[in-house]
N, C-alpha and C positions, 0 to 999 in steps of 0.2 A: 674493923668497921668496913663497910662496903663503900666502894667509891661512888661518888655522885655522877649522874649522867644527865641527860637532856630534861628540859622542862616540859611538862605535858601539855602546856597551852596556857592561854590566858583568858579566863572567864571569871566573872564575878557573880556570886549569888546575890540576888536583890535584897534589900534591907527588909527585915520584918516589919509588917504592918501592925499597928495597935498593940505593941507589945509582945507579939508572937515571937517564939524562939525558932530560928532556923537550925537545922541539924543536917550536916553533910558528913558523909562516910567516904573516907579516901583509902585507896589501896596502896600500901607502902612496901616496898621490897627491902629485904635486909634486916629486918627486926626479928630478934631471937631471944632477948633476955631482958632482966629487970633494968639493966644499964641502958639498953635501947629505948625502953619504955621512959626512962627518966630523961634521956637526951630529947626524944621526940616532944614529951611534954613540956619540958623547959623552953625549947625553941618556939613551939607553937604559942606558949603563953605569952611571949613578947609580941606577937602578931596583933594588930589592931583590931578590935572587934571580937576577938576570940574569948569566949566566956567560960568554956570547959573543954577538956580534952580527955578522952578515953581511949587508950590503945589496948587492942585485942591481938596479942602476939600470935595465938593459934590461928586466928582468921587472916592476919597480916593487914589489919585495918585500923584506922585511926578515925575515931568519931569526934567531930568538933562542932560545938554549939555557939551561937551567936544571937543576940538581939539587933545587931547593927548591920548584918550581911557579911559575907565572907569573900575575900579576894583570892581566887584560886592561885594566882600567880605568887602572892605573898606566902600562901600556905606551902606551896611547892618550894620556895626559896628557904623558908624555915626548916623544912623537912631535909632539904639538901645540905644545909649548913652543917650538921653533924655527920654527913656522909650517906644518907639514905635516899631512896629514889620514890617519888610519887609516882605510881605507875597507872592510876586511874580515879576516877571518881565514881563510886558505887550509887551515890544518891546525893 
């Protein structure tokens, strides 16, 4: 597993209005297999507000949806827990 490095910053996506769903796409370094997908999905599912997680190994992205807003700092910490690095937010 890759080593964890620095946190990309602290920002929070606003809460969704009127039941709208927020979708954020994060760039994550070090993911390469189904086990990576399972680690990331498992850790992110414990973050408050996370409704769904989709990992795209080929693109190196993780898509997270929420109806309650997303805390990028909490997302980065969850990704770092199994040893991966959040390298940016695509959207």
